[in-house]
Residue, then its C-alpha position, 0 to 999 in steps of 0.5 A: m635717741s634725740q637728733k636735730v639739725y638746724i639749717v641757717t640760711d641768709l635770706g639776702p645777698g649774704d650780709g644778714g648776720k649768720g655768724g651770731v645766729v649760728h653761735k647762739v643756736a649752737t651754744m644754746k642747743h649744745a651742738h656737738t658739730i657745725v657742718k659748713v656748706g657754701g664757700a670758704q670766703g665767708s666772713h662770719g662775725v662772732c662776739t662771745a659772751k666774754g666779748e671775744r670777737f672773730a670772723f670765721s671763714q672755714w671753722g664753725c662759729a662756735t669754735f670758741e665754745g669747743v664745738r667741732t667743725h666738719l667741712s662737707n662736700r658742699i663747701v669749696i675750701s681754701p687750703d691756704g686760707l685754712l692755714n691762715e685761719a688756724d694761725s689766727l685761732r691759735y696765736e691770737h685767740g688761744v685755740h691750742d689745736p684748731f685742726g684737732m677740731l676739724t674734719v674735711d670731706e675728701t671730696a670737698l673742692c679746693a680753690t687755689p691761689y690761681h683761682g683767686i688771681a683769676s677772680r680778681i683780674r676778671e673783676m678789675a677787667r670789668g672796670d666801672n661795671p662790677r659784678g662783685t666778688i670776694g676774690t678768693g677764687v671759690g667761683e672760679a674753682s667751681r666753674m673750672a671743675e665743671r669745664c675742666p674736670e681733669l684739673t679739679i683738686r679735691a681735699r683727698d688730692l692734697a696728699r698726692p705725690n704729683l700735687r705739683d703737676l696738678l697745681a701747675a696744670v691749673r696755673k697753665q689753664v688760668q694763664f691761658d684763660l687770662a691771656p686775652i683779658l690781660q691784653g685788654g684795658f684796665l682802669p688806671e687805678d688798677a694797673a699796679a694791682v694787675q701787674a702784681e697779680s700777673r707776676l704772681l701768676n708766672d712766678d715759679e717760686f710762688l708755685a713752690y710755695v703753694v705746693r708746700r702750703f697745700g701739702e701742709v694741710a694734707e699733713r695737719a687736717t683730718i681728711v675723712d671719707h664722704e660717708f663720715l658725715g652720715r656715719s659719724i656726725l649725723s648718727q650721733d645723739g644731739v644737735v648739729v648746726v649747718e652753717s652756710s655762706h652767701g645768701i639766697l639772693t646770690d644763688h646761681y640760678q635764683g639770684f639776679h644774674p650776673h651778681t650771683s655766686a657759682i654755687r647754689t645757696l638754697p636750703r633744699f640743697t642742704r636738705a638733699m645732703l642730709d638725705e643722701a647721708g641717710y639722716g632721718g631726724e628732725v630738721v629746723s630751718l631758720g632764715v636770717t635777715r638784718a632789721y634793715g637792708v644791706r648789700h656789700g657789693a654790686g647788684p640790685m638793691p631798691t631800698a639803698d639810701p646813702s643818707m642812712a649809711e652812718r645811722l645804720l652801719p656806722g663807719s661802713h666805708k672802712i670795710e669796703n674793698r676793690y672786689q666786693g665794692k661798696v657797702r650799701v644800706g637802706s630800709m628793710d625790703m619785704v619784697l626781696l624777703r618774700y621773693s627769697i622765701a618763695v624761691a626757697g620753697g615757700r613759707e613751709a620751707f622755714d620754721g622760723l626767722a632770726v632778725t639781727w641788728f635790731d639794736q641799731v634800729q632802736t638806737n635810731g628811734a625809727w624802723h623803715v620798712c618797704h612792703r612794696y614798690q610803686e611799680f608792683g608788690d611781689l617779684p615773679v618767681r621762675f625756676g630753671e637751671d639753664e641759660t634761659q633762666l639766667a637771662h630771665q634773672q638778669a632781666l628781673g635784676q635790671q627791672l629792680q634797678g628802676c623800682t621805687p620803694e614805698i617806705s613805712t616808718y615805725d616809731v621805736l622807743k629808745s626806752a622800750g623793753r626787749d619784749q615790746l621790741y620783739e613783739l613789734c618786730a615779730g608782728v610786722l614780719q609775720e604779717s608781711l612774710g607769713v613766717r614766725v620770728r624765733m630770734v631777735a638780736f639786740g646786740p652782738k653777744p649771745q645774751d643780747k639775742s632773745c628767742k621765742 
């Protein structure tokens, strides 16, 4: 029997191009299952060999190729989002029975629309000092589960006869938490949105709608016991791909507080999940990064350069939103990449790197890379899981805000072949990071990705 698990982890703040990498690995290695970890708010873009495009959130990025998806206990799911995504897959992309390709761990935490309302109102209350959020409530649900465990809704609870009472209790807690915030000030441009969110929060008909939607998921989804991952998925012959949301730079304790997620994003947590499930096969860990710096939302990004926006991410303004904030791009930042690798466990924690969007670099004819800042070369690494660690990470983030990157520019011939470009990319990254480059993407389709 041959068993192998590929763990795909974003080395940045979460916009590295994981979707295309997961799709390529899963199809190339004929994976039988994609296991999801992280949060349901991920939007992982895929372009198939035939040119079909979709942004996956809770189904795996190889769904169009017939690969099954398992939502593990390490992903915060959105029941309402599941129904929306299933409808898109079926009616817009011809996937006849999306739920037939999906299993859900009964212990997976559920984010409710009330958690989403809380997330969006809190972000608007920050005014001109955003933290950044996608606004679906994944972080709110995680924090409430720790603070008020009696209000936790797991996948197995979706079929409970008292589901309405549980959802009403969650709503009541959110109403209580938001009461002092709603009495504060908001930006004038947010006033209408705040009022709309408040009305929804207090609307009993909306509560009834949420109850119906959650109950529909209980009827349509295959909710399995926690041991299913080890017993029925990891025990199979073949390949599994673990698809994570977020990125290492948004890890709750290793990212730059407060511009982080409530969840943990380091690959060691996925390895712990595999160990708990009794998996003893081979594990291949891949780190993903774009060939240039990108960050969607608030947080430190020393190489951000507004003048590069249209060259690196044409039309990026079209995908900005109130809650995540602006899309920023700039030179590839080796300092932050070295930091991500270090907090993930060092070079030995990764078997290879996948570099995406190198075609955009080739189109521009030049590759801009930051190897160090004028102030220092590498960030100090500190580990911890307490308030002192958060304070340290916040101070580190503030220090980053004032750093000046030193940029090196590599000429990239538009006429160069893939092998030549691959060697350039691999050589620069391996020298700076000490990890072998195993994949370089020269376009969105799987055939555009070269692997070595």
